[in-house]
N, C-alpha and C positions, 0 to 999 in steps of 0.2 A: 473413428475417434469418438469417445464419450465425454460429454461435459456435465459435470455436476456442480450446482451452485449451493452452498451451504450458508444457511442464514446468519449464524454466529458460531463462536468457537465451542460453545457448549454441545453443538450438535454434530461436531466433527468426530469421525472414527479414525484414529491413528492408523489402525491396521490397514484400512481400505486405502490409505494414501501412499503406502510404501512404495509402490511402483508408478506413482503419478507425478505429474507437475502440478504444484499447488501455487495459486496466484492469491496472495494475501491483500486484501484491500482494506485500508483505513483512510478514506478520503479526507476526513477532518480530524486529524491532519497529518498523522505520522507518515504514511507511505508517500503523500504528497510532498513532505519535507525530505524524505530520503531521496526521492527522485531529483528534487531540485538541488540538494546538496552535491549529488554526484554530477549533475550537469554544470556546476559551477565549481568543478575540480576537486572536490573531496576525494581521498584516496579510497577510504572505506568506512563503513558504519558497522558498529558492533551493537546489535540490538539486545537489550538487557531487561530482565524482568523488574530488578529492584534498583533503587537509588544506591543502596550500599555497594552493589556489585560494580556500578558505574564509577563510583568513587574510588573503589579498591583497585580497579584495573587501570585507572588513569596514570600515565606516565608523561614526562615532560614533552610538550608539543601537542598532546591531545587536547580535544574540546569536549566538555560535557554538554549534551543537549537533552532536553525533555520537558515533561510537565507532569503535574498532578492536578486532576480536576480543571484542566484547560490552562492552568497558570504555570509560568516559569518557575523552576525550583531555585531556592536559595543557593548561592555559591555556583550555579551552573553558568556556562558561557553562553548557552543559547536556550531559547525556550521552545515554543511549538508552533511559532508563526513561520510560514514559508519565506517571508521577507528576511528573516534572520539568516536564512540558508543560501541566499543568493548574494553574497557579499564576498570580497576578497578574503575575508577571515577564515573561510572554510577552505580555501584553496590548497592543496598539498597536505591536507590535515586528516588525521583519524578522528572520527566522532564516536564517543560512547554514548548511546542513546537509550533512555528509558521513558516509556510513556504509559499512560493508564492501560491502553488496549493493544495498539499496534505491535509494539515490540514483543509483548508478552505472546501474542498469538503467533507471531513469526517463530519464536522459540518453541512453541508448542507444536509447530507443523514441521520441525526440522527432520523428523523421520521420513518425510516425503523423499522421492528420488530428487526432485528439483524444487526450490522454493523461489519465487519471484514476488516482487512487490509491485502492485498496480495501483493506478488511480485514473481519473479522468484525464489527467494532464500527459499521460503516456500510454493511454489504452491501445493505440495502434501498434506502438512498438512492442508493447507487452504481448499482444496477440501474436505478432510475427515470432517473438522469441519463443513463446510456448509452443507454436506450430513446428518450429525448427526442432524441438526436442522429441517431437513424434511419440509422445505418450498421452494417455488419457489425462484430461485436465480437470482439476477440481478448482473451484473459484470459492475462496473462503472469505466471507465478510467478517471482519473483526468485530464489529458491532460496538457496544457500550456496555461494559461490565456484563459481558455474556449474554446481553439482550441484542436483538435485531436493531440496525440502524438503517433508516430509509436511504440515505445518501450512499452507503455501501452497496445496497441492493441495487440502486439504479446504476452504479458503476459496473457491478457484475453483469447486468443486462447489457449495458454498452459494450463490454468486452466480448460477450456472447455474439452481439451484433457485428463487431469487428471481425470476429472469427469467421463468420458466415460470409461477410463481404469479401474478405481476402481470399477465401478459397472457393466461393460460389457454391458452397455445399450447405445442406441443412444438416447439421450434426444430431446425433442422439442427445437431447437435453433433458435433464429431469424437470419435473413439474415446476418446482420452485424457480429454476432457471427461466423456464418459459414465462412465469408470471413476471419475473424481473425484466426480461426482454420487452414484454408487452408494455410494462410500466414506463420503461426508458423511452420507448417510442412515443408514448403518450405525451411525455414532457420534454421530448428532444429540443423543441424550439423555445423552451422557457426553462432550461436547466438551472439558471441563476436563482430564479424564483422558487423552483422546486427545492433546492439546497437550503435557501434562506428560510423557507417554511418548515423544513425539518426540525425535530426536536433539538439536535445538536446545533443546527444552524441558528435557531432562536436563542439558544444559550450562548453561543459564541458572539452573537449580535449584541446581546445585553453586556457582554464583558468588553466589548469594543473591537471585536475581531471581524467585522462585516467584510473588510477588504480581503481577508484570508479566505472567506467563504467564496467571494467572487473569483479569486484566483483559482481556487481549487475546483471551481465548476468550469474552467476552460478545458476544452478537449484537444488532445493531440498537439500539444505545444512543445513537447519534449521527447526525445528518443532515448534517453537513458533507461535502462530496466535494471533495477536492483536485483542481483541473484545472491542467494545464500551459498557461500563456499567456505567451509571450514569455519563455521561460526561467524563469518562476517559478511556484510552485504557489499559487493563490488558491481560495477557496471558490466552488463552483458555485452556492451559494445567493445570491451577490451579483448575479446575473442579467446582468453585463456581460462574461461570459466565453463560451468556446466559439464563436468566431466560425468561419464556414466558411472 
């Protein structure tokens, strides 16, 4: 099995991902929110690129969630803080979500054989799910406006580490993936600090979202793995997903 880590969406090759399992990472905060919402009973999440798409697809009972430039959108039910997705409000609901980076990159990756959403909070479960699918794995860092984001790279390195720990194997990993694995191991004991010091961490702290960063830096606290099926993200735990 080969593992390829891609530093941002602008560096991905859609053709090369056709027969692969792709793990999309947007630690701060889209994929962390998706995982949290599914753990708290959300039925499914529709990742959308534009605000207009989200509004046009909404039907009675749906929730609109997302952000632009880190801030909640006008007339949306939910913003981009994970704490908004761990309430009874999301239980048994469909969420139409649009964010600056994460939802867009998930849509761009939909030509892959399987698309999973990963973050620090579900890294172990995400690695297990990817291994079950038995395909080569691409870990795609969503980044910020097509540029590399430090926290996504660290999480990619952590998932590589989890894959190795689960199997006891050293996979064939590309050079960037090895760099991120080494980087993760260097900050493993001070992950909170690393995320707070990242560019996005500093920006979110200035906007009053430091608690979000601390939450998103927790490791392996959830076992939900969002998987893209027919345009919607549902939990891998439901056993009726990931068809070949």
